[in-house]
C-alpha angles and dihedrals in degrees: 000000000000122000093247089053090056093049092048091050090051090050090050090049091054090048091050093047090052093054099038093050109165096333119140135210119244088263092058098255118135107260095227091052090049091051091049090053090049090050092052091048092047091052091051093050093045094050093049092045093052091045089055093055120087113262093239089057096049116107117241092241097053094135091048089050091054090048089052091051091051092051092047089051091053090051100037093112100037096096091045099053107026141045091250113139130219090249092058092054091047091051092050096043124000137296089252093056091045089052090050091051090050090051092056097042125093121233104238092189087079127073114263098260095048090041092059094044092050092046095050093046090052092043093054089059096041123111119267092258092063092047090051089057092049092050090049090048091051091050094050094043092049091053090050091051091052090051091049092051093049091048102041103023121190098003090064096048098093092052092044092050092052092049091046091056091050095047091048091054092046092051091056089058093061097104094162089075088076090062102040121054095202092052089049090057092053091046088053090050090051090050090054091051091052089051089052090052091051091050092047090052089052091049091051091051093048091049091049090049092049092048090051091050092050092047092049098049099039097052093101093046093050091046091052091048091050092050092048091050090048092050091048091054091048093057113108114248112227112239121246093234094062091051091053091051093051091049091050092051092051092053092049092052090051092052093049092052 
């Protein structure tokens, strides 16, 4: 990557940090850390994808394209969580990167159902760079959901199920996977992660159901055990002095006989 690409990425990172502040994702991860992970994943996918393409089909500005994908990944949530405008992103980066960020951002002025439909329709027609960022975002978010489920268990299941439905619908809109083998592999990996989330949700529900069953049918046993323990504690403890007196009397009777 060229030196100017590195400096522009650093400038984009500072811009993203300024707008994300201390915000967190629904899974509890710091938003800036999540976007950094998405940027690393996007770079990995883009490099492998361009290496897989024949040299005579590669664009002349391949390195610049990868740098643009990294910057779009860093900014992919800016329009969703802050009052940042399209013009501000274009001034900080380029109009092309700002357009890519707009392609992968949901329009929160719409109700949730229409918002998802509009986003997926726009995503399916977006360039491959934008779809790479979305695949990377799905991979990182799915890993965060798995961590949340393993940490919190059943209380996090409703949130995880809602996010799983959204990620599954977004993944179906990645039409570029049908044209690029590398992207298809990462889409398949994302699909496996979503299956793992679904199985983890089932495991959490089964464990909660089993715990409820155990709690329901062992109430009497636990109550009896508690009463027995309470009665045991309430028993008077014989003093040591009385024991010594009885023992002394027994010895004196033996001697008299």
